[in-house]
Every structure is written in structure tokens, then in C-alpha cells.
C-alpha positions as CSV (number, residue, x, y, z in Angstrom):
1,M,-73.5,-24.0,-0.4
2,K,-71.4,-26.4,-2.5
3,N,-73.2,-29.5,-1.0
4,M,-76.7,-28.1,-1.3
5,T,-79.3,-29.7,-3.6
6,M,-80.9,-27.8,-6.5
7,M,-84.1,-27.4,-4.4
8,Q,-82.1,-26.1,-1.5
9,H,-80.5,-23.5,-3.8
10,F,-83.9,-22.4,-5.0
11,S,-85.1,-22.2,-1.4
12,E,-82.1,-20.1,-0.4
13,L,-82.6,-17.8,-3.4
14,R,-86.3,-17.4,-2.6
15,R,-85.6,-16.5,1.0
16,R,-83.1,-13.9,0.0
17,I,-85.5,-12.4,-2.6
18,L,-88.3,-12.2,0.1
19,W,-85.9,-10.5,2.5
20,S,-84.9,-8.0,-0.2
21,L,-88.5,-7.3,-1.1
22,G,-89.4,-6.8,2.6
23,F,-86.5,-4.3,3.0
24,F,-87.6,-2.5,-0.2
25,A,-91.1,-2.1,1.3
26,I,-89.8,-0.7,4.5
27,A,-87.4,1.7,2.7
28,F,-90.4,2.8,0.5
29,V,-92.4,3.7,3.5
30,I,-89.5,5.6,4.9
31,G,-89.0,7.2,1.5
32,W,-92.6,8.4,1.5
33,Y,-92.1,10.4,4.7
34,V,-88.7,11.9,3.6
35,A,-89.9,12.6,0.0
36,P,-90.3,16.3,0.5
37,I,-86.7,16.5,1.8
38,T,-85.5,14.4,-1.2
39,Q,-87.4,16.7,-3.6
40,V,-85.9,19.8,-2.0
41,F,-82.4,18.3,-2.2
42,L,-82.8,17.3,-5.9
43,T,-84.0,20.9,-6.7
44,L,-80.9,22.5,-5.2
45,P,-78.8,22.5,-8.4
46,L,-81.4,24.6,-10.1
47,L,-82.4,27.0,-7.3
48,N,-78.8,27.6,-6.3
49,V,-78.2,29.3,-9.7
50,W,-81.7,30.6,-10.0
51,P,-82.7,31.9,-6.5
52,D,-86.0,33.5,-7.7
53,G,-87.0,30.4,-9.7
54,V,-90.4,28.9,-9.6
55,L,-91.4,25.3,-10.5
56,L,-94.8,24.6,-11.9
57,Y,-97.2,21.8,-10.9
58,T,-99.3,21.2,-14.0
59,G,-101.9,18.8,-12.6
60,L,-103.7,17.9,-9.4
61,T,-102.0,14.5,-9.2
62,D,-98.5,15.9,-9.6
63,G,-97.9,16.0,-5.8
64,L,-98.9,12.4,-5.4
65,M,-96.9,11.1,-8.4
66,I,-93.8,13.0,-7.3
67,R,-94.1,11.7,-3.8
68,L,-94.4,8.1,-5.1
69,S,-91.4,8.7,-7.4
70,M,-89.3,10.1,-4.6
71,A,-90.2,7.2,-2.3
72,G,-89.3,4.7,-5.0
73,L,-86.0,6.5,-5.5
74,V,-85.1,6.4,-1.8
75,A,-86.1,2.7,-1.6
76,L,-84.0,1.9,-4.7
77,I,-80.9,3.6,-3.4
78,A,-81.3,1.9,0.0
79,I,-81.8,-1.6,-1.4
80,I,-78.8,-1.6,-3.7
81,P,-76.2,-2.4,-1.0
82,V,-78.6,-5.1,0.4
83,L,-79.0,-6.7,-3.1
84,L,-75.2,-6.7,-3.5
85,W,-74.7,-8.3,-0.1
86,H,-77.3,-11.0,-0.8
87,F,-75.8,-11.7,-4.2
88,W,-72.4,-12.2,-2.7
89,A,-73.7,-14.3,0.2
90,F,-75.5,-16.5,-2.4
91,V,-72.8,-17.0,-5.0
92,G,-69.7,-16.3,-2.9
93,P,-69.4,-19.7,-1.3
94,G,-69.4,-21.4,-4.7
95,L,-66.7,-19.4,-6.2
96,K,-63.0,-20.2,-6.5
97,Q,-60.6,-18.0,-4.6
98,T,-59.3,-16.4,-7.9
99,E,-62.9,-15.6,-8.9
100,K,-63.6,-14.0,-5.5
101,K,-60.5,-11.8,-5.9
102,V,-62.1,-10.4,-9.1
103,I,-65.8,-10.2,-8.3
104,L,-65.7,-8.9,-4.7
105,P,-63.7,-5.7,-5.5
106,I,-66.1,-5.1,-8.4
107,L,-69.2,-5.4,-6.1
108,I,-67.6,-3.0,-3.6
109,M,-66.4,-0.5,-6.2
110,S,-69.5,-0.4,-8.4
111,P,-71.8,1.5,-6.0
112,I,-68.9,3.8,-5.0
113,L,-68.2,4.7,-8.6
114,F,-71.9,5.2,-9.2
115,L,-72.1,7.6,-6.3
116,C,-69.0,9.4,-7.6
117,G,-70.6,9.8,-11.0
118,A,-73.9,11.0,-9.6
119,G,-72.1,13.3,-7.2
120,F,-70.1,14.8,-10.1
121,A,-73.3,15.4,-12.0
122,F,-75.2,16.9,-9.1
123,Y,-72.5,19.2,-7.7
124,F,-70.7,20.2,-10.8
125,L,-72.5,19.5,-14.1
126,L,-76.2,20.3,-13.3
127,P,-75.5,23.8,-11.8
128,L,-73.5,24.7,-14.9
129,M,-76.2,23.3,-17.2
130,F,-79.0,25.1,-15.4
131,K,-77.1,28.3,-15.3
132,F,-76.6,28.1,-19.0
133,F,-80.2,27.3,-19.8
134,V,-81.6,30.0,-17.5
135,D,-79.3,32.7,-18.9
136,L,-80.1,31.6,-22.4
137,N,-83.9,31.9,-21.8
138,Q,-83.4,35.3,-20.2
139,V,-81.1,36.8,-22.8
140,T,-83.9,37.9,-25.1
141,D,-85.5,41.4,-24.7
142,V,-88.9,39.8,-25.1
143,P,-90.7,39.6,-21.7
144,N,-90.9,36.0,-20.5
145,V,-91.6,33.9,-17.5
146,I,-89.6,30.7,-16.9
147,M,-91.7,28.1,-15.0
148,P,-90.4,24.6,-15.6
149,A,-92.7,21.7,-14.7
150,V,-91.7,20.0,-11.5
151,R,-92.1,16.5,-12.9
152,D,-90.1,17.4,-16.1
153,Y,-87.3,18.8,-14.0
154,L,-87.1,15.9,-11.6
155,H,-87.2,13.4,-14.5
156,F,-84.4,15.3,-16.2
157,A,-82.2,15.7,-13.1
158,I,-82.6,12.1,-12.0
159,G,-81.9,10.9,-15.5
160,M,-78.6,12.8,-15.6
161,L,-77.6,11.4,-12.3
162,K,-78.2,7.9,-13.6
163,V,-76.3,8.6,-16.8
164,F,-73.2,9.7,-15.0
165,G,-73.5,7.0,-12.4
166,V,-73.6,4.4,-15.1
167,A,-70.9,6.1,-17.2
168,F,-68.5,5.9,-14.2
169,Q,-68.8,2.1,-14.3
170,L,-66.5,2.1,-17.4
171,P,-63.3,1.1,-15.5
172,L,-65.0,-1.8,-13.9
173,V,-66.3,-3.1,-17.2
174,L,-62.9,-2.8,-18.9
175,V,-61.0,-4.4,-16.0
176,L,-63.5,-7.2,-15.6
177,L,-63.3,-8.0,-19.4
178,N,-59.5,-8.0,-19.1
179,R,-59.4,-10.2,-16.0
180,I,-61.6,-12.9,-17.6
181,G,-59.5,-12.9,-20.7
182,L,-62.0,-11.3,-23.2
183,L,-60.0,-8.0,-23.6
184,K,-56.2,-7.8,-23.7
185,K,-54.4,-4.7,-22.6
186,A,-52.6,-4.5,-25.9
187,Q,-55.9,-4.4,-27.7
188,V,-57.1,-1.5,-25.5
189,L,-53.9,0.4,-26.2
190,R,-54.3,-0.1,-29.9
191,M,-57.9,1.1,-30.0
192,R,-57.3,4.1,-27.7
193,R,-57.9,6.6,-30.5
194,Y,-61.2,5.0,-31.5
195,A,-62.3,4.8,-27.9
196,I,-62.0,8.6,-27.6
197,V,-64.2,9.0,-30.6
198,I,-66.8,6.6,-29.2
199,I,-66.7,8.4,-25.8
200,V,-67.4,11.7,-27.5
201,I,-70.3,10.2,-29.5
202,V,-71.8,8.6,-26.4
203,A,-71.5,11.9,-24.5
204,A,-73.3,13.7,-27.3
205,V,-76.1,11.2,-27.3
206,L,-76.6,11.1,-23.5
207,T,-76.4,14.8,-22.7
208,P,-78.3,17.9,-23.8
209,P,-77.2,19.4,-27.1
210,D,-74.7,21.8,-25.8
211,V,-70.9,21.5,-26.0
212,V,-70.3,22.2,-22.3
213,S,-72.5,19.3,-21.1
214,Q,-71.0,16.9,-23.6
215,L,-67.4,17.8,-22.6
216,L,-68.3,17.5,-18.9
217,L,-69.3,13.9,-19.6
218,A,-66.7,13.0,-22.3
219,V,-63.6,14.2,-20.3
220,P,-64.3,12.2,-17.1
221,M,-65.1,9.1,-19.2
222,W,-61.8,9.5,-21.1
223,L,-59.9,9.9,-17.8
224,L,-61.7,6.8,-16.4
225,F,-60.8,4.9,-19.6
226,E,-57.1,5.8,-19.1
227,F,-57.3,5.0,-15.4
228,S,-58.7,1.6,-16.1
229,I,-55.7,0.7,-18.3
230,L,-53.5,1.0,-15.2
231,F,-55.3,-1.9,-13.6
232,M,-55.3,-4.2,-16.6
233,R,-53.0,-7.2,-16.7
234,H,-50.4,-7.5,-19.4
235,D,-50.8,-10.3,-22.0
């Protein structure tokens, strides 16, 4: 890689992009066939706390659009490890040993932390949120029927999984900034009180307007912030 010409670098990059696109296409086809299973899985946090619940299809094209969305989601999840591997295979040979020691663990930990964040939201946060919303809608004595739209539900649920997956990247960002010299550990310690305020504000913006959801995002983010300090280098 170090002795390759510019055109050879572009050719290598083009080859890896084409391989990635081909893998995405195959994963999308597979995702199309497993889309019903994916949809059932994503609906579990709601139906587990609302066994008699019914989701509403509001248009004739809803089934098609949801299936395409589920297939794209499966393909996206499947291709992330492939993209990370191709990225490392492309840039790794040109990196110094010290740079490899920083970047490789981040590439490995990033998808793991994303899955941890998404799993926390799926198995812990979403059931609590949906239980709260269902109970709130049913507390009135006025007769009512709750029928959330399927597309709205899936959009909300997937959005929350993404939010928590990205939020759990906080330690990697802080440690990376520290290792490349842009953020000193002493600075982080001094701004700890301000970081807590920022985390609360971010949680309030990214989650629904109820205290429980906001705390369930703010507390893990604060713990991750404190955890990342342990891996920062001293000045």
C-alpha cells in the first residue's frame, strides 16, 4: 500500500466500494425475505406491555414501504462490519504502529458499543416508555381505542435505537480526542459539572418529553462519560 501510485490507490478503493455495494445488495435481498420476522421483533417492546394492542395500516402501500424499510435496515446492519473491515484493510497498511493501536480498538469497539446502546433501548427503555404511554392513554374514563400507525411506530422505535446506539459512542469520541492530543484529561475533569448539564440537555432533546425517558438516556451517558475518563492519558 505504501508503494502504490495514486491511480492504484483509487483502483483499490473502487474495488472495495464495489464489493461493499454487492454485499449490500445481497443483504438487501435477504432482508426482504426476513422483513416480516424483523418487523415482529421490533414490535415486541410494545406488544409485550400491551398484549391486546393493534397496529394500524393507514394506506395500501404501507406493507410495501415497511418491507423495503425492514430490508434496508437488515442490509445496513449487515454491511457495517464489512465497511469497517474494508476501511481498515485500505488504510491500515499506511498507518504507523502507534496510530494502529489507537484506531483499531476504536473500529472494534464502535459497533459493540452501538449494539449495547441499541440493546439497552430495546430491552429496557422502550418497554418502560410504551407502558407509560399506553397507561396514560387509558387512564381517562372517556371510551377510546388506541391504534398506532405501523409506520409511525417503526419510525419511532428505530429512531430511538439509533439515538442510544450513537449516544453510547461517547467514550470512543472522548478517548480518541484525548489520544490525538485535542482533549486533555485535566480539561475533562474541570468541565465535568458542565458535561452533566450538557448531557441532561441532550437527553431532553433526543427523547420524548417525559422525565423517565430523559433520565434513562442521561444516566447511562453520564456513566459512560465517567468511564471514558479512566482510559484517558494524563497530561
